[in-house]
C-alpha positions in Angstrom: 59.7 139.9 3.5 60.8 142.6 5.9 58.9 145.9 6.2 61.2 147.5 8.8 63.7 147.0 11.5 62.7 148.1 14.9 64.7 150.8 16.5 67.0 149.4 19.2 69.8 150.5 21.6 72.5 149.2 23.9 72.7 151.1 27.3 75.4 150.7 30.0 74.2 150.9 33.6 76.9 151.4 36.1 75.8 150.7 39.6 78.2 151.8 42.4 78.1 150.9 46.1 80.5 149.9 48.8 82.4 146.7 48.8 82.5 144.9 52.3 82.5 141.5 53.9 79.6 139.2 53.4 79.7 137.8 56.8 80.7 140.8 59.1 78.4 143.4 57.4 74.8 143.6 58.7 72.1 143.6 56.0 70.9 147.0 57.1 74.4 148.5 56.9 75.1 147.6 53.2 75.2 149.7 50.1 74.9 146.8 47.7 74.8 147.6 44.0 73.8 144.0 43.2 70.4 144.6 44.7 69.9 147.7 42.7 70.9 145.9 39.6 68.6 142.9 40.4 65.6 145.2 40.9 66.4 147.1 37.6 66.6 143.8 35.7 63.0 143.0 37.0 61.8 146.5 36.3 63.2 146.2 32.8 61.2 142.9 32.3 58.0 144.5 33.7 58.2 147.8 31.7 58.8 145.9 28.4 56.0 143.5 29.0 53.6 146.3 29.8 54.5 148.2 26.7 54.7 145.1 24.5 58.3 145.8 23.7 61.7 144.1 24.4 64.3 144.7 27.2 67.2 142.4 28.1 70.0 142.5 30.4 72.2 139.9 29.0 75.7 140.9 30.1 77.0 141.7 33.6 80.3 142.5 35.2 80.7 142.6 39.0 83.7 143.9 41.0 85.4 142.6 43.1 83.4 139.5 42.0 84.1 137.5 45.2 81.7 135.0 46.7 82.1 136.3 50.2 82.3 140.1 49.1 79.5 142.6 48.8 80.2 144.2 45.4 81.6 147.7 45.0 80.4 147.9 41.4 78.0 146.1 39.0 78.0 147.1 35.3 75.1 145.7 33.3 74.2 146.2 29.5 70.6 146.7 28.6 69.5 145.8 25.0 66.2 147.5 24.4 64.1 147.3 21.2 60.7 148.9 20.4 58.2 149.4 17.6 58.9 153.1 17.4 61.7 155.6 18.3 59.4 157.3 20.8 58.6 154.0 22.4 62.4 153.2 22.8 63.1 156.5 24.5 60.0 156.0 26.8 61.0 152.5 27.7 64.5 153.3 28.6 63.4 156.4 30.5 61.0 154.2 32.6 63.6 151.6 33.3 66.3 154.2 34.2 63.7 156.1 36.5 62.9 153.0 38.4 66.6 152.2 38.7 67.4 155.6 40.0 64.7 155.4 42.6 65.9 152.0 43.8 69.5 153.3 43.9 68.3 156.1 46.3 66.8 153.5 48.5 69.8 151.1 48.5 72.4 153.9 49.1 74.0 153.2 45.9 74.5 155.4 42.7 73.6 154.9 39.0 74.9 156.3 35.8 73.3 155.3 32.6 75.2 155.6 29.2 73.7 155.1 25.8 76.5 153.2 23.9 74.6 152.8 20.6 71.1 153.6 19.6 69.8 152.9 16.0 66.6 154.5 14.9 63.8 152.7 12.9 64.8 151.7 9.5 62.0 151.2 6.9 62.6 149.1 3.9 61.5 150.1 0.4 57.8 149.5 0.6 57.1 149.5 -3.1 59.9 146.9 -3.6 58.6 144.8 -0.7 55.0 144.9 -2.1 56.1 144.0 -5.7 58.3 141.1 -4.5 55.7 139.8 -2.1 52.8 139.7 -4.4 51.3 137.3 -7.1 53.1 133.9 -6.1 51.6 130.6 -6.8 51.1 129.8 -3.2 49.8 133.3 -2.4 51.3 136.6 -1.4 54.3 136.4 0.9 53.9 138.1 4.2 55.7 141.4 4.9 56.5 141.8 8.5 58.8 143.9 10.7 61.9 142.4 12.3 63.0 143.1 15.8 66.7 142.0 15.0 69.3 144.2 13.5 70.5 143.4 10.0 73.3 144.7 7.8 70.5 145.4 5.2 69.4 148.2 7.5 72.7 150.0 6.9 72.1 149.9 3.2 68.5 151.0 3.5 69.4 153.9 5.9 72.0 154.9 3.3 69.2 155.3 0.7 69.8 152.1 -1.2 66.5 150.5 -2.1 66.6 147.3 0.1 64.4 144.2 0.7 64.9 141.2 2.9 63.8 137.6 2.6 63.4 135.4 5.5 63.8 131.6 5.8 61.6 129.8 8.3 63.1 128.7 11.6 60.8 126.2 13.0 61.9 126.7 16.7 61.9 130.5 16.6 65.1 130.4 18.5 68.1 132.6 17.7 71.6 133.1 18.9 71.6 129.7 20.3 72.9 126.3 19.4 69.2 125.4 19.0 68.7 127.7 16.1 68.3 125.8 12.7 66.6 125.9 9.4 65.8 122.5 7.6 67.3 121.7 4.2 63.9 121.9 2.4 63.2 125.3 3.9 66.7 126.4 2.8 65.9 125.3 -0.7 62.6 127.2 -0.7 64.7 130.2 0.4 67.0 129.7 -2.6 64.1 129.4 -4.9 62.5 132.5 -3.4 65.8 134.4 -3.9 66.0 133.3 -7.6 62.3 134.4 -8.1 63.2 137.7 -6.5 66.3 138.4 -8.6 64.3 137.5 -11.8 61.6 140.0 -10.8 64.2 142.7 -10.2 65.9 142.0 -13.5 62.7 142.6 -15.5 
């Protein structure tokens, strides 16, 4: 059972520098936004680890994207997720601050744009408690989820909402390695039937 969805956001980091030739431009003469981005990705990883949260740069675009060219621009998208709304704001602020400091040293510039930010969504606590309790094998665990779900839209709109999870033995998601076994899926079907029966009472 899900207790809540962590707040999360997508942020675009636009790093701008000066395109030039990879061979004829001395290292000390460069304004390379790729360096600024690389240090920002490392900073995001460190800040998230220190705070016990999540930060991922999973998408990057480079211009002019040539093997023998210093980039003029690097655009990268940060996915950040935290256990609280304040924690999310603090994490993004820390990452952006370190990125700006690095841009100043590299002679590059940075613009950060929040493309989407979703606040924490709490599911109906009484419903979750009712559905999770008094099962033959013991109470079902009620845990937060760090992934976004359509159920969060319903809950945020005031619809009493609950979520059931089916076990994923690898813990891997958004990957070809993600899977759930047939026995676990059948347990999920049984849990759903039990849940619907309880709600119909």
